[in-house]
Each structure stands twice: as structure tokens, then as C-alpha cells.
Residue frames as qw, qx, qy, qz and C-alpha x, y, z in Angstrom:
[[0.057, 0.716, -0.692, 0.074, 16.87, 4.64, 3.91],
 [0.985, -0.046, -0.036, -0.163, 17.53, 0.92, 3.45],
 [0.749, 0.385, -0.427, 0.330, 20.48, -1.45, 3.86],
 [0.732, -0.406, -0.322, 0.442, 23.20, -1.00, 6.48],
 [0.278, 0.570, -0.032, 0.773, 23.88, 2.69, 6.01],
 [0.350, -0.371, -0.551, 0.660, 24.30, 4.77, 9.16],
 [0.050, -0.815, -0.346, -0.462, 22.20, 7.78, 10.10],
 [0.455, -0.225, -0.367, 0.780, 23.85, 10.56, 12.08],
 [0.073, -0.851, -0.366, -0.368, 21.85, 13.54, 13.32],
 [0.449, -0.176, -0.306, 0.821, 23.64, 16.53, 14.83],
 [0.069, -0.843, -0.437, -0.306, 21.56, 19.45, 16.07],
 [0.309, 0.161, -0.283, 0.894, 22.48, 22.90, 17.37],
 [0.384, -0.135, 0.183, -0.895, 19.14, 23.35, 19.14],
 [0.656, 0.093, 0.590, -0.462, 15.83, 21.56, 19.31],
 [0.084, 0.144, -0.862, -0.479, 15.01, 18.68, 16.94],
 [0.628, 0.282, 0.474, -0.549, 11.49, 17.91, 15.68],
 [0.239, 0.013, 0.844, 0.480, 10.07, 16.17, 12.63],
 [0.495, 0.335, 0.027, -0.801, 7.41, 16.82, 10.00],
 [0.792, 0.270, -0.393, -0.381, 7.50, 13.42, 8.28],
 [0.965, -0.232, 0.116, -0.036, 8.22, 9.75, 8.91],
 [0.027, 0.726, -0.684, -0.065, 11.84, 8.63, 9.35],
 [0.994, 0.043, 0.065, -0.079, 12.74, 5.18, 8.00],
 [0.001, -0.757, 0.652, 0.048, 16.25, 3.85, 8.52],
 [0.807, 0.213, -0.544, -0.083, 17.97, 0.56, 7.73],
 [0.886, -0.365, -0.250, 0.137, 19.93, -1.74, 10.01],
 [0.536, 0.366, -0.282, 0.707, 22.88, 0.61, 10.32],
 [0.370, -0.362, -0.511, 0.686, 23.68, 2.66, 13.40],
 [0.049, -0.823, -0.318, -0.468, 21.52, 5.69, 14.28],
 [0.519, -0.253, -0.363, 0.732, 23.27, 8.33, 16.36],
 [0.056, -0.900, -0.297, -0.316, 21.93, 11.62, 17.73],
 [0.549, -0.155, -0.242, 0.785, 24.23, 14.39, 18.96],
 [0.041, -0.950, -0.284, -0.124, 23.38, 17.83, 20.30],
 [0.559, 0.230, -0.174, 0.777, 25.84, 20.72, 20.52],
 [0.160, -0.511, 0.060, -0.842, 23.66, 23.09, 22.57],
 [0.077, -0.067, -0.826, 0.554, 22.90, 22.70, 26.26],
 [0.366, 0.308, 0.496, -0.724, 19.20, 22.22, 27.03],
 [0.317, 0.164, -0.632, -0.688, 18.23, 20.77, 23.65],
 [0.682, 0.140, 0.530, -0.483, 14.93, 18.97, 23.14],
 [0.116, 0.187, -0.855, -0.470, 14.65, 15.99, 20.77],
 [0.620, 0.236, 0.490, -0.565, 11.11, 15.05, 19.73],
 [0.279, 0.228, -0.791, -0.495, 10.90, 12.16, 17.28],
 [0.204, 0.175, 0.899, -0.346, 7.59, 10.88, 18.63],
 [0.438, 0.435, 0.197, -0.761, 5.02, 12.53, 16.38],
 [0.640, 0.423, -0.434, -0.472, 5.34, 10.17, 13.39],
 [0.969, -0.085, 0.206, -0.110, 5.29, 6.38, 12.83],
 [0.148, 0.767, -0.615, -0.103, 9.07, 6.11, 12.49],
 [1.000, 0.021, -0.006, -0.010, 10.72, 2.82, 11.55],
 [0.003, -0.776, 0.627, -0.071, 14.24, 2.56, 12.95],
 [0.947, 0.078, -0.290, -0.112, 15.39, -0.97, 12.11],
 [0.371, 0.462, -0.648, 0.478, 18.62, -0.67, 14.08],
 [0.548, -0.327, -0.731, 0.242, 18.54, -2.34, 17.49],
 [0.339, -0.799, -0.364, 0.339, 18.87, 0.90, 19.45],
 [0.256, 0.894, -0.014, 0.368, 19.69, 4.56, 18.97],
 [0.676, -0.255, -0.243, 0.647, 22.93, 5.88, 20.45],
 [0.052, -0.990, -0.128, 0.001, 23.85, 9.38, 21.56],
 [0.061, -0.920, 0.384, 0.058, 26.99, 11.37, 20.82],
 [0.607, 0.492, -0.624, 0.016, 28.73, 8.32, 19.40],
 [0.831, -0.268, -0.472, 0.122, 28.45, 6.56, 22.76],
 [0.389, 0.159, -0.406, 0.811, 30.28, 9.30, 24.69],
 [0.113, -0.510, -0.584, 0.622, 28.95, 11.44, 27.53],
 [0.029, 0.487, 0.466, 0.738, 26.18, 13.81, 26.40],
 [0.153, -0.393, -0.562, 0.711, 25.08, 16.64, 28.70],
 [0.097, 0.082, -0.207, -0.970, 23.20, 18.75, 26.15],
 [0.390, -0.306, -0.697, -0.517, 19.97, 16.77, 25.66],
 [0.257, -0.147, 0.506, -0.810, 17.36, 17.82, 28.22],
 [0.701, 0.203, 0.430, -0.532, 14.17, 16.20, 26.89],
 [0.074, 0.255, -0.862, -0.432, 13.90, 13.14, 24.63],
 [0.722, 0.259, 0.406, -0.496, 10.79, 11.72, 22.93],
 [0.087, 0.376, -0.826, -0.411, 11.03, 8.81, 20.52],
 [0.821, 0.191, 0.321, -0.433, 8.64, 6.55, 18.61],
 [0.084, 0.388, -0.851, -0.345, 9.59, 3.37, 16.76],
 [0.830, 0.109, 0.065, -0.543, 7.12, 1.04, 15.04],
 [0.551, 0.416, -0.718, -0.092, 9.70, -1.63, 14.19],
 [0.909, -0.333, -0.164, -0.191, 9.22, -5.04, 15.86],
 [0.828, 0.037, -0.278, 0.486, 12.98, -5.25, 16.47],
 [0.037, -0.857, 0.115, -0.501, 13.18, -1.89, 18.24],
 [0.686, -0.128, -0.508, 0.504, 15.76, -1.78, 21.01],
 [0.351, -0.910, -0.213, 0.053, 15.76, 0.39, 24.11],
 [0.413, 0.709, -0.291, 0.492, 18.55, 3.01, 24.06],
 [0.636, -0.322, -0.424, 0.559, 20.97, 3.45, 26.94],
 [0.041, -0.904, -0.174, -0.389, 20.46, 6.76, 28.74],
 [0.719, -0.556, -0.174, 0.380, 23.16, 6.60, 31.40],
 [0.528, -0.024, 0.115, 0.841, 25.42, 9.03, 29.54],
 [0.030, -0.666, -0.334, -0.667, 22.67, 11.68, 29.18],
 [0.385, -0.164, -0.592, 0.688, 23.56, 13.42, 32.41],
 [0.150, 0.088, 0.163, -0.971, 21.04, 16.28, 32.04],
 [0.269, -0.269, -0.784, -0.490, 18.08, 14.20, 30.86],
 [0.288, -0.021, 0.432, -0.854, 14.84, 15.48, 32.40],
 [0.740, 0.247, 0.284, -0.557, 11.80, 14.20, 30.47],
 [0.046, -0.264, 0.903, 0.336, 11.83, 10.86, 28.66],
 [0.759, 0.280, 0.252, -0.531, 9.14, 9.36, 26.39],
 [0.048, -0.253, 0.899, 0.355, 9.51, 6.03, 24.57],
 [0.739, 0.288, 0.227, -0.565, 6.70, 4.76, 22.33],
 [0.039, -0.264, 0.910, 0.316, 7.25, 1.31, 20.82],
 [0.692, 0.116, -0.119, -0.703, 4.28, 0.14, 18.76],
 [0.925, 0.131, -0.285, -0.215, 5.37, -3.47, 18.21],
 [0.625, 0.289, -0.600, 0.407, 8.29, -4.15, 20.56],
 [0.670, -0.616, -0.363, 0.202, 9.02, -4.60, 24.24],
 [0.075, 0.839, -0.289, 0.456, 10.80, -1.97, 26.32],
 [0.833, -0.332, -0.298, 0.327, 13.51, -3.08, 28.74],
 [0.018, -0.962, 0.094, -0.254, 14.72, -0.01, 30.58],
 [0.674, 0.156, -0.430, 0.580, 18.37, 0.22, 31.61],
 [0.408, -0.556, -0.388, 0.612, 19.37, 2.14, 34.73],
 [0.176, 0.585, 0.298, 0.733, 18.09, 5.67, 34.15],
 [0.271, -0.541, -0.452, 0.656, 18.06, 8.76, 36.38],
 [0.162, 0.741, 0.385, 0.526, 15.94, 11.70, 35.31],
 [0.323, -0.037, -0.294, 0.899, 16.60, 15.20, 36.58],
 [0.031, -0.870, -0.475, 0.130, 14.56, 18.08, 37.94],
 [0.394, -0.150, 0.141, 0.896, 15.59, 21.34, 36.28],
 [0.063, -0.219, -0.329, -0.917, 14.10, 24.66, 35.28],
 [0.442, -0.043, 0.383, -0.810, 11.41, 24.25, 37.91],
 [0.829, 0.126, -0.267, -0.476, 10.20, 21.02, 36.24],
 [0.585, -0.332, 0.731, -0.117, 10.44, 17.56, 37.78],
 [0.237, 0.335, -0.775, -0.481, 11.39, 15.14, 35.03],
 [0.796, 0.094, 0.332, -0.498, 8.72, 12.67, 33.89],
 [0.143, -0.235, 0.920, 0.279, 8.86, 9.20, 32.36],
 [0.756, 0.311, 0.128, -0.562, 6.41, 7.86, 29.73],
 [0.116, -0.287, 0.917, 0.252, 6.79, 4.29, 28.44],
 [0.806, 0.269, 0.194, -0.490, 4.53, 2.43, 25.99],
 [0.194, 0.421, -0.846, -0.264, 5.52, -0.96, 24.62],
 [0.724, -0.099, -0.594, -0.337, 4.19, -4.47, 24.17],
 [0.762, -0.498, -0.359, 0.203, 5.72, -5.33, 27.56],
 [0.011, 0.868, -0.277, 0.412, 7.66, -3.19, 30.03],
 [0.880, -0.338, -0.189, 0.273, 10.61, -4.39, 32.12],
 [0.024, -0.944, 0.306, -0.120, 13.87, -3.04, 33.50],
 [0.858, 0.151, -0.340, 0.353, 17.49, -4.07, 33.89],
 [0.414, 0.063, -0.385, 0.822, 18.49, -1.28, 36.29],
 [0.111, -0.569, -0.567, 0.586, 17.08, 1.25, 38.75],
 [0.116, 0.637, 0.421, 0.635, 14.71, 3.97, 37.55],
 [0.250, -0.446, -0.394, 0.763, 14.82, 7.32, 39.36],
 [0.060, 0.567, 0.517, 0.638, 12.00, 9.68, 38.37],
 [0.101, -0.140, -0.426, 0.888, 11.38, 12.97, 40.23],
 [0.437, 0.103, -0.063, -0.891, 8.08, 13.66, 38.42],
 [0.820, 0.125, 0.268, -0.490, 5.24, 11.52, 37.11],
 [0.134, -0.253, 0.917, 0.280, 5.61, 8.04, 35.63],
 [0.749, 0.308, 0.135, -0.571, 3.16, 6.68, 33.03],
 [0.130, -0.313, 0.914, 0.221, 3.61, 3.09, 31.87],
 [0.789, 0.276, 0.107, -0.538, 1.48, 1.15, 29.35],
 [0.255, -0.214, 0.911, 0.244, 1.93, -2.45, 28.23],
 [0.574, 0.267, -0.204, -0.746, -0.18, -3.11, 25.15],
 [0.829, 0.155, -0.454, -0.289, 0.25, -6.89, 24.93],
 [0.735, 0.007, -0.607, 0.303, 1.75, -8.25, 28.13],
 [0.624, -0.603, -0.389, 0.310, 3.18, -7.48, 31.55],
 [0.050, 0.862, -0.248, 0.439, 4.59, -4.48, 33.37],
 [0.859, -0.324, -0.258, 0.302, 7.46, -5.63, 35.56],
 [0.147, 0.778, -0.268, 0.549, 9.10, -2.80, 37.49],
 [0.752, -0.607, 0.188, -0.175, 10.07, -5.04, 40.40],
 [0.914, -0.016, 0.135, 0.381, 12.77, -7.36, 39.10],
 [0.563, 0.196, 0.035, 0.802, 16.01, -5.33, 39.12],
 [0.087, -0.743, -0.234, -0.621, 14.01, -2.55, 40.79],
 [0.615, -0.476, -0.481, 0.404, 15.31, -2.58, 44.36],
 [0.326, -0.337, -0.094, 0.878, 16.61, 0.98, 43.95],
 [0.064, 0.594, 0.541, 0.592, 13.67, 2.42, 42.02],
 [0.120, -0.422, -0.422, 0.793, 12.55, 5.82, 43.26],
 [0.027, 0.552, 0.587, 0.592, 9.29, 7.07, 41.77],
 [0.106, -0.158, -0.411, 0.892, 8.65, 10.41, 43.48],
 [0.393, 0.095, -0.092, -0.910, 5.57, 11.52, 41.52],
 [0.775, 0.156, 0.344, -0.506, 2.30, 9.84, 40.64],
 [0.119, -0.243, 0.905, 0.328, 2.67, 6.44, 38.95],
 [0.729, 0.319, 0.114, -0.596, 0.03, 5.48, 36.35],
 [0.170, -0.260, 0.920, 0.238, -0.01, 1.94, 34.89],
 [0.745, 0.308, 0.065, -0.588, -2.13, 0.23, 32.25],
 [0.142, -0.181, 0.935, 0.268, -2.30, -3.35, 30.95],
 [0.708, 0.138, -0.142, -0.678, -4.91, -5.30, 29.03],
 [0.794, 0.114, -0.574, -0.165, -6.01, -8.91, 28.76],
 [0.881, -0.394, -0.237, 0.111, -4.11, -11.13, 31.21],
 [0.442, 0.587, -0.324, 0.596, -1.23, -8.72, 31.68],
 [0.663, -0.537, -0.388, 0.349, 0.36, -8.64, 35.14],
 [0.092, 0.856, -0.164, 0.482, 1.68, -5.58, 36.96],
 [0.768, -0.456, -0.244, 0.378, 4.48, -5.62, 39.53],
 [0.220, 0.802, -0.132, 0.539, 6.28, -2.59, 40.92],
 [0.712, -0.434, -0.307, 0.459, 8.82, -1.98, 43.67],
 [0.114, 0.867, -0.048, 0.483, 9.72, 1.45, 45.06],
 [0.506, 0.142, -0.551, 0.648, 12.50, 2.29, 47.47],
 [0.034, 0.038, 0.423, -0.905, 10.41, 4.94, 49.23],
 [0.422, 0.425, 0.539, -0.592, 6.75, 6.02, 49.37],
 [0.143, 0.145, 0.777, 0.596, 4.74, 5.05, 46.29],
 [0.352, 0.419, 0.272, -0.791, 1.90, 7.29, 45.09],
 [0.341, 0.257, 0.848, 0.314, -0.38, 5.41, 42.72],
 [0.330, 0.243, -0.159, -0.898, -2.35, 7.14, 40.00],
 [0.833, 0.207, 0.003, -0.513, -4.81, 5.38, 37.73],
 [0.185, -0.305, 0.927, 0.118, -4.07, 1.65, 37.59],
 [0.764, 0.292, 0.036, -0.574, -6.09, -0.19, 34.93],
 [0.217, -0.248, 0.930, 0.166, -5.93, -3.90, 34.12],
 [0.360, -0.065, -0.738, -0.567, -7.95, -6.20, 31.88],
 [0.585, -0.233, 0.250, -0.736, -11.38, -6.44, 33.48],
 [0.953, 0.010, -0.022, -0.301, -11.98, -10.04, 32.41],
 [0.604, 0.509, -0.580, 0.199, -8.32, -11.03, 32.55],
 [0.867, -0.419, -0.246, 0.112, -6.46, -13.01, 35.16],
 [0.449, 0.569, -0.319, 0.611, -3.56, -10.59, 35.57],
 [0.635, -0.543, -0.406, 0.370, -2.05, -10.17, 39.04],
 [0.063, 0.875, -0.093, 0.471, -1.12, -6.90, 40.74],
 [0.780, -0.348, -0.274, 0.441, 1.88, -6.77, 43.09],
 [0.091, 0.863, -0.073, 0.491, 2.80, -3.42, 44.67],
 [0.797, -0.403, -0.250, 0.375, 5.67, -3.17, 47.14],
 [0.087, 0.907, -0.243, 0.332, 7.79, -0.52, 48.84],
 [0.697, 0.112, -0.536, 0.463, 11.05, -1.02, 50.72],
 [0.357, -0.220, -0.467, 0.779, 10.80, 1.91, 53.11],
 [0.166, 0.041, 0.006, -0.985, 7.64, 3.93, 52.57],
 [0.504, 0.330, 0.567, -0.563, 3.86, 4.09, 52.44],
 [0.121, 0.227, 0.784, 0.565, 1.59, 3.03, 49.59],
 [0.230, 0.565, 0.443, -0.657, -1.17, 5.50, 48.78],
 [0.401, 0.461, 0.635, 0.473, -3.05, 6.91, 45.82],
 [0.138, -0.095, 0.073, 0.983, -3.48, 10.30, 44.22],
 [0.333, 0.069, -0.119, -0.933, -6.62, 12.43, 44.10],
 [0.766, 0.148, 0.273, -0.563, -9.65, 10.64, 42.68],
 [0.421, 0.415, -0.758, -0.274, -7.66, 7.99, 40.84],
 [0.883, -0.162, 0.245, -0.366, -8.68, 4.34, 41.12],
 [0.100, -0.372, 0.911, 0.150, -7.14, 0.90, 40.96],
 [0.833, 0.217, 0.081, -0.502, -9.10, -1.48, 38.71],
 [0.181, -0.421, 0.879, 0.136, -7.88, -5.06, 38.41],
 [0.640, 0.070, -0.637, -0.423, -8.80, -8.35, 36.80],
 [0.875, -0.360, -0.149, -0.288, -9.48, -11.58, 38.63],
 [0.719, 0.228, -0.506, 0.418, -5.88, -12.33, 39.60],
 [0.610, -0.565, -0.382, 0.404, -4.48, -11.94, 43.10],
 [0.106, 0.860, -0.041, 0.498, -3.74, -8.43, 44.38],
 [0.756, -0.357, -0.301, 0.459, -0.87, -7.88, 46.84],
 [0.057, 0.885, -0.129, 0.444, 0.24, -4.72, 48.63],
 [0.799, -0.356, -0.255, 0.412, 3.29, -4.72, 50.92],
 [0.063, 0.926, -0.097, 0.361, 4.59, -1.52, 52.51],
 [0.047, 0.690, -0.606, 0.394, 8.08, -1.72, 53.97],
 [0.447, 0.029, -0.883, 0.142, 7.59, -5.34, 55.06],
 [0.454, -0.617, -0.643, -0.021, 4.68, -4.24, 57.23],
 [0.428, -0.358, -0.314, 0.768, 6.41, -1.24, 58.83],
 [0.054, 0.104, -0.145, -0.982, 4.67, 1.43, 56.73],
 [0.448, 0.391, 0.533, -0.602, 1.05, 2.29, 55.95],
 [0.121, 0.202, 0.784, 0.574, -1.25, 1.41, 53.06],
 [0.271, 0.507, 0.408, -0.709, -4.07, 3.83, 52.24],
 [0.002, 0.095, 0.743, 0.663, -6.23, 3.01, 49.23],
 [0.153, 0.433, 0.661, -0.594, -9.45, 4.83, 50.06],
 [0.320, 0.293, -0.295, -0.851, -10.75, 5.78, 46.61],
 [0.820, 0.221, 0.219, -0.480, -13.47, 4.00, 44.59],
 [0.005, 0.462, -0.850, -0.254, -11.28, 1.05, 43.65],
 [0.891, 0.151, -0.042, -0.427, -12.42, -2.11, 41.89],
 [0.101, -0.461, 0.882, -0.003, -10.52, -5.23, 42.96],
 [0.842, 0.092, -0.236, -0.477, -11.89, -8.35, 41.26],
 [0.720, 0.171, -0.647, 0.184, -9.29, -10.71, 42.72],
 [0.732, -0.565, -0.320, 0.206, -8.28, -11.74, 46.24],
 [0.129, 0.845, -0.223, 0.469, -6.54, -8.85, 48.04],
 [0.785, -0.401, -0.283, 0.378, -3.75, -9.25, 50.61],
 [0.078, 0.892, -0.129, 0.426, -2.10, -6.34, 52.44],
 [0.763, -0.278, -0.304, 0.498, 1.02, -6.19, 54.60],
 [0.176, 0.584, -0.071, 0.789, 1.39, -2.84, 56.33],
 [0.094, -0.062, -0.613, 0.782, 0.99, -0.91, 59.58],
 [0.413, 0.437, 0.374, -0.707, -2.20, 1.10, 59.15],
 [0.145, 0.103, 0.839, 0.515, -4.22, -0.51, 56.34],
 [0.385, 0.499, 0.349, -0.694, -7.15, 1.33, 54.79],
 [0.114, 0.019, 0.821, 0.558, -8.90, -0.11, 51.76],
 [0.515, 0.407, 0.295, -0.694, -12.06, 0.95, 49.96],
 [0.213, 0.051, 0.883, 0.415, -13.59, -1.37, 47.38]]
């Protein structure tokens, strides 16, 4: 599909794909008419040239429960999810574009805590992210910045982050932050900055934090909460910690 033609998809159930979707610069809109619908457009190298997908013509949409989306276009834009009031699991895979997340609140429903998966050249945010389940973030060609505009972030589950080269990572959580695997470019100069406003910083299971040569900073509730990083971590840069009880294994 080329030119400025619009693409409208209306589903009365779950939506999947068996082939690549290519659309022009016109609007792409997805609407569901059945509560609890799942939309999975992540299994193919889709090329949506429009800046960003919309839902239900821009009106409130309570029917979409899970949304997965892949776009290989360099001009890919991040959709707005604030009107998806039932959204539980969200996956965005951008092969050649940055992701800038708007304010997004995922739900826990059906006994499942909603999870967030983001892969883009860089990852940033313009509003608070509230995730009751796990968060997995990968920047393929730059920084992860979940601190600017992140004062009200609330990552309840394990947070896994990956950069390469000289990519930096910064993250701010309103409450306790549970780190999963954190991997940065081994020979790179990327910095790691982890901060909470009102909770501890710790790590999950046997996961590790592996950084480059840049500075590493942990700050838990301005020093009023604890920092426990007792796994087999590999910090190649200078480490500074601001917390009550501070436990670090290198």
C-alpha cells in the first residue's frame, strides 16, 4: 500500500498476521469491538510509514487487552496509549527508529500483571510509565533514558535493560526498584544512573549488572532507603552509592 491512503483495521476478536504489512503515509487506525482482544502485529517486518498508529479513531478504547507491534520504518512514531483503558501487555519493536513513550499505565487482569517490552534505537519517555509486571528495555544504537519525565514511574516487577557501545542508561522509580539483567557495552563509556524516590534498589535472583567504563551511580530515596546489589556484578567504572544500608558485590 503506497501513497497517502488510509488503513483501517476493525476486529471482532484477536488480530494476528501471516505476512508483512506495508502501508503508505496515510493514517493507520486499529479498532476492536470485543472486550479482551489481543492485537499481535509483531511477528513480521512491517513497514508502517505513517508517524504513529491510532486506536478507535482517537476515541476511548477499552477492548484491547494486549498489543504487540513491530515497525521497521525509520520514521516510525510511538502511538499514544492513554485511551486504551484496559491495556495489560505492551510490546513495541522499532528496528530503525527511536521510541519516546507517552504516559502509559498498564493493568493487571486475569491473574496476569501487565508487562512492558520496548526495543528501539533509543528509548525515552514524555510521561510516567506504570507497569505492574516485568519491564524489558533495549536500545540498539543509543541511550535508555527513563529518568527525564519519569518522576512518577512505577516499575513493580523486574526491570531488564540493555544497551551497546557508548549507550547510557538512566532510570527513576517512584518506589522500590528491582533490577534484572542490566547489560551495557563492555568497552564503551556509557554511564549508569539508577535512582528511586521512596524505595530500595535491589536485584532479582542471579541477575547481574554489567557496565562499561563510565560512572555508575545508585541513589535510593535520597539516602533514606537501602541499596543491595549482592550478585556477581561487573562494574568497570567508578561506583557511587547514596543509601542507608549499602551492600555491593563486584
